[in-house]
C-alpha positions in Angstrom: 71.2 63.4 81.8 72.9 61.7 84.8 72.0 62.4 88.5 75.0 64.8 89.0 73.9 67.0 86.0 70.3 67.0 87.3 71.5 68.3 90.7 73.6 71.0 89.1 70.7 72.2 87.0 68.4 72.1 90.0 70.9 74.3 92.0 71.5 76.6 89.0 67.7 77.1 88.3 66.5 77.0 91.9 64.0 74.3 91.1 62.7 71.7 93.6 64.8 68.6 93.5 63.9 65.7 95.8 67.2 63.9 95.3 69.2 66.8 96.8 71.1 66.0 100.0 70.5 68.0 103.2 73.6 70.1 102.5 72.6 70.6 98.9 69.1 71.7 99.9 70.7 74.3 102.3 72.8 75.5 99.4 69.8 75.8 97.1 67.8 77.7 99.7 70.7 80.1 100.4 70.9 81.0 96.7 67.1 81.2 96.2 66.8 83.7 99.0 68.9 86.1 97.0 68.4 85.1 93.4 64.9 83.6 93.5 63.7 80.3 92.0 60.9 77.9 92.0 61.2 77.4 95.8 61.1 81.0 96.6 57.9 83.0 96.4 59.7 86.3 95.8 63.2 87.5 95.4 64.7 89.0 98.5 63.2 86.7 101.1 65.9 87.5 103.6 63.8 90.2 105.0 65.2 92.8 107.4 66.3 90.6 110.3 70.0 90.7 111.4 70.0 87.2 112.8 68.5 85.7 109.7 70.9 87.6 107.4 73.8 86.6 109.6 72.8 83.0 109.4 72.4 83.2 105.6 75.9 84.7 105.3 77.2 81.9 107.4 75.8 79.4 104.9 77.2 81.3 102.0 80.7 81.4 103.6 80.4 77.6 104.2 79.5 76.7 100.7 81.7 79.1 98.6 85.3 80.3 98.5 86.1 83.9 99.7 86.2 85.4 96.1 82.7 84.0 95.4 81.4 85.2 98.8 82.4 88.7 97.9 80.4 88.6 94.6 77.3 87.2 96.4 77.6 89.9 99.1 77.8 92.6 96.5 74.7 91.2 94.7 72.9 91.2 98.1 73.7 94.9 98.5 72.3 95.7 95.1 69.3 93.4 95.0 68.1 93.6 98.6 69.3 97.0 99.8 71.4 95.3 102.5 73.6 98.4 103.1 71.1 99.4 105.7 71.9 96.1 107.5 75.5 97.3 108.0 74.0 99.3 110.9 73.6 96.0 112.7 76.6 94.7 114.7 75.5 91.1 114.4 75.4 91.5 110.6 78.8 93.1 110.5 80.5 90.3 112.3 79.1 87.7 109.8 80.3 89.6 106.7 83.3 88.5 104.7 85.5 91.4 105.4 87.3 93.0 102.4 88.3 96.3 100.9 84.8 96.8 99.5 83.2 96.3 102.9 85.6 98.8 104.4 84.5 101.3 101.8 80.9 100.7 102.6 81.5 101.1 106.4 83.5 104.3 105.9 80.7 105.8 103.8 78.0 104.9 106.4 79.9 105.6 109.6 78.0 108.9 110.3 74.7 106.9 110.4 75.9 104.2 112.8 74.9 104.0 116.4 77.9 103.9 118.8 77.7 100.1 119.4 77.8 99.4 115.6 80.5 102.0 115.1 82.8 100.1 117.5 82.1 96.8 115.6 82.8 98.6 112.3 86.2 99.8 113.7 87.1 96.2 114.6 86.2 95.0 111.1 88.1 97.8 109.4 91.1 97.2 111.7 91.1 93.5 110.7 91.1 94.3 107.0 93.8 97.0 107.4 96.0 94.7 109.4 95.8 92.0 106.7 96.6 94.5 104.0 99.5 96.0 105.9 100.9 92.5 106.5 100.6 91.8 102.7 101.9 95.1 101.4 104.2 96.6 104.0 107.4 94.6 103.5 107.4 94.8 99.7 106.6 98.5 99.7 109.3 99.3 102.3 112.0 97.2 100.4 111.1 98.7 97.0 111.2 102.3 98.3 114.3 102.0 100.4 116.0 100.4 97.5 115.0 103.3 95.2 116.2 106.1 97.5 119.2 104.5 99.3 122.2 104.7 97.1 124.6 103.7 99.8 127.3 101.0 99.5 126.5 97.3 100.1 127.3 95.9 103.5 127.9 92.3 104.6 127.0 93.3 108.2 123.7 95.2 107.8 121.2 95.9 110.5 118.1 93.7 110.3 115.9 96.5 108.8 118.6 97.2 106.1 118.9 93.6 104.8 118.4 93.1 101.1 116.5 89.8 101.3 116.5 89.1 97.6 120.3 89.3 97.3 120.8 87.5 100.6 118.7 84.5 99.5 120.4 84.3 96.1 123.8 84.4 97.7 123.0 81.6 100.2 121.0 79.2 98.0 123.8 76.6 98.4 123.1 76.5 102.2 119.6 75.2 101.8 118.8 72.5 104.3 116.6 70.0 102.6 115.8 68.0 105.7 114.5 71.1 107.6 113.2 72.8 104.4 114.9 76.0 105.3 117.8 78.2 104.2 120.5 79.1 106.7 122.3 82.2 105.4 126.0 82.2 105.9 126.2 85.9 105.1 123.8 88.8 105.1 123.8 91.4 102.3 122.3 94.9 102.8 123.1 98.5 102.8 125.1 100.9 104.9 122.5 103.3 106.3 123.5 106.9 106.1 122.0 109.8 107.9 120.1 111.9 105.4 119.5 115.5 105.9 115.9 116.8 105.7 116.8 118.7 102.6 117.9 115.4 100.9 114.7 113.5 101.5 112.4 112.6 98.6 108.9 113.9 99.1 105.7 112.0 98.1 102.3 113.6 98.1 99.3 111.2 97.6 96.4 113.4 96.3 93.4 111.1 96.5 89.9 111.7 95.1 87.4 110.6 97.7 84.3 110.7 95.5 82.1 107.6 95.8 83.5 105.9 92.7 87.0 106.0 94.1 86.2 104.2 97.4 88.5 101.2 97.2 91.3 103.4 95.9 91.0 105.6 99.0 91.4 102.5 101.2 94.5 101.3 99.5 96.0 104.8 99.3 95.5 105.3 103.0 97.4 102.1 103.8 100.2 102.8 101.4 100.6 106.4 102.8 100.8 104.9 106.3 103.5 102.5 105.2 105.6 105.1 103.3 105.2 107.5 106.3 107.1 104.9 108.4 110.1 105.0 106.0 112.7 107.6 107.2 114.1 108.2 103.7 110.8 109.4 102.3 108.6 112.3 103.5 105.0 111.4 102.8 101.8 113.5 102.8 98.2 112.3 102.3 95.7 114.8 100.9 92.1 113.7 100.2 89.5 115.7 98.4 86.0 116.0 97.0 84.8 119.6 96.7 86.9 120.4 99.8 90.5 119.4 100.7 91.4 117.3 103.7 95.1 117.0 104.8 95.4 113.7 106.7 99.2 113.7 107.0 99.2 114.1 110.8 97.1 110.9 111.2 99.2 108.6 109.1 100.4 106.6 112.1 96.9 105.1 112.4 95.5 104.0 109.0 92.1 103.2 110.6 91.9 106.8 111.9 92.7 108.0 108.4 89.9 106.1 106.9 87.5 107.4 109.5 88.6 110.9 108.5 87.7 110.6 104.8 84.3 111.6 103.5 83.4 109.3 100.7 81.0 110.7 98.2 80.1 114.2 97.0 81.5 116.2 94.1 85.0 116.6 92.8 87.3 119.7 92.6 90.7 118.4 91.4 92.0 121.9 90.7 91.5 123.0 94.3 93.2 119.8 95.6 96.2 120.0 93.2 96.6 123.7 94.0 96.8 122.9 97.7 99.4 120.2 97.0 101.4 122.8 95.0 101.4 125.0 98.1 103.1 122.2 100.1 106.0 121.8 97.7 109.3 123.2 98.8 111.8 121.2 96.6 110.1 120.5 93.3 112.8 118.4 91.8 112.6 116.0 94.8 108.8 115.9 94.9 106.5 113.2 93.5 102.8 114.0 93.4 100.6 110.9 92.8 97.1 112.1 91.8 94.6 109.3 92.2 91.4 110.3 90.5 89.1 109.2 87.7 89.5 112.8 86.4 85.8 113.7 86.3 86.5 117.4 87.2 83.7 119.4 88.7 85.8 122.5 89.2 87.7 124.8 86.9 89.1 122.5 84.2 91.1 125.3 82.5 92.8 126.3 85.8 93.4 122.6 86.6 95.3 122.1 83.3 97.3 125.3 84.0 98.2 123.9 87.5 99.4 120.6 85.9 101.5 122.5 83.5 103.1 124.6 86.3 104.0 121.5 88.4 105.6 119.8 85.4 107.5 122.9 84.4 108.9 123.0 88.0 110.2 119.5 87.5 107.6 117.9 89.9 107.1 114.3 89.1 103.4 114.2 88.6 101.7 110.9 87.9 98.0 110.4 87.4 96.5 107.1 88.5 92.9 106.5 87.4 92.5 103.9 90.1 94.5 102.0 92.7 92.4 98.9 93.0 91.8 95.3 91.8 88.4 96.2 90.4 89.4 96.0 86.7 89.4 98.7 84.1 88.1 101.9 85.8 85.6 104.4 84.3 87.3 107.8 83.8 87.2 111.0 81.8 89.0 109.9 78.6 89.3 113.4 77.2 90.8 115.0 80.2 93.1 112.0 80.8 94.4 112.4 77.2 95.0 116.1 77.8 97.0 115.3 81.0 99.1 112.8 79.1 99.7 115.4 76.4 100.9 117.9 79.0 103.4 115.3 80.2 101.8 113.5 83.2 101.7 109.7 82.7 98.1 108.5 83.1 97.1 104.9 83.8 95.6 102.6 86.5 97.4 100.1 88.6 96.8 97.4 91.2 97.9 97.5 94.8 100.5 94.7 94.0 102.0 96.9 91.3 102.1 100.1 93.4 105.4 99.5 95.3 107.3 99.0 92.1 105.6 102.0 90.6 106.8 104.2 93.5 110.3 102.8 93.3 110.4 103.6 89.6 109.1 107.1 90.3 111.5 107.8 93.1 114.4 106.8 90.9 113.1 109.2 88.2 113.0 106.4 85.7 110.6 106.2 82.7 107.2 105.4 84.3 105.6 104.8 81.0 108.2 102.2 80.1 107.6 100.6 83.5 103.9 100.5 82.8 104.5 98.9 79.4 106.7 96.2 81.0 103.8 95.5 83.4 101.3 95.2 80.5 99.5 98.3 81.8 97.9 100.3 79.0 98.6 104.0 79.6 96.4 106.7 78.2 98.1 108.0 75.0 98.9 111.7 74.5 97.2 113.5 71.6 99.3 113.2 68.5 101.3 116.3 67.6 100.3 118.3 64.6 
């Protein structure tokens, strides 16, 4: 075994290795504090000290890429009970901020002292801003393209430019020296004033039980983006055993997140019935139910409500999750019954959501879209 292999085994097993460099020793100690090893008397030697944990997190962020840091942080929460440390402002500022951390902060906000709460808001605002920057333009373009059936224009306003068509039409004007493209003509749409009665309506009905935490974060951001699009009327309804209409707060996604109550039971029927009461033009309404479908309320009444909505020509789509967390856990039996009633049931990632909404708003076949995306939808029960 050569020296490099010896070092790798020493780092993996947490054993004492005198040939490790100073940096490698720091890496070994950082891992041993969480995962144990020969050089650690007991697992969990970080203890309950915010400065010590903040220093440890700084080491972890130095040694590993962001994706690995998130895994290690999650392990620390589970192994060491570090969620309590989220009440420490110094600890918060050292964390690798991501959607999962936002979900933890939202669920713990009622326990936080005022100083920590302000730090938590700053962390959440940072993550929300990053996600908005990533998702806003694509979502806006996809949805505007789906609902705007106006004629093409060669003199569009900036916000009405179709960037994909514009780039394709101007590829011959690429300036190699400057590594940029100078468009000779812009292609977009002629904006038409739409009457309120012509607007498509979207209702995001989001399960805020603990298992749906990251879906709540993404749903809130997408709702805020869609609410800024004049051609779509967007509502956000969150629920557990009660129903919370957050539509009036959509201008501020952070405020929306501070309004949700993560955890608790689930009454999907009550939430979907509330959404039904909001619908004025069923054929122009799209209800996106985001839930793992573990119903704690009246299941028979829930299925009757789903049947009514579909009979009224409401476009009802059931998303088992809106996250990057992989295949979600869900009630397979109820999901299959929803699919049999006629509501498409599947999970999707945040990157796929804009195209999903564009497909839904055009009233195209959502299941065909899912198949094209290699998304496995829940199959309906076979007919007898």
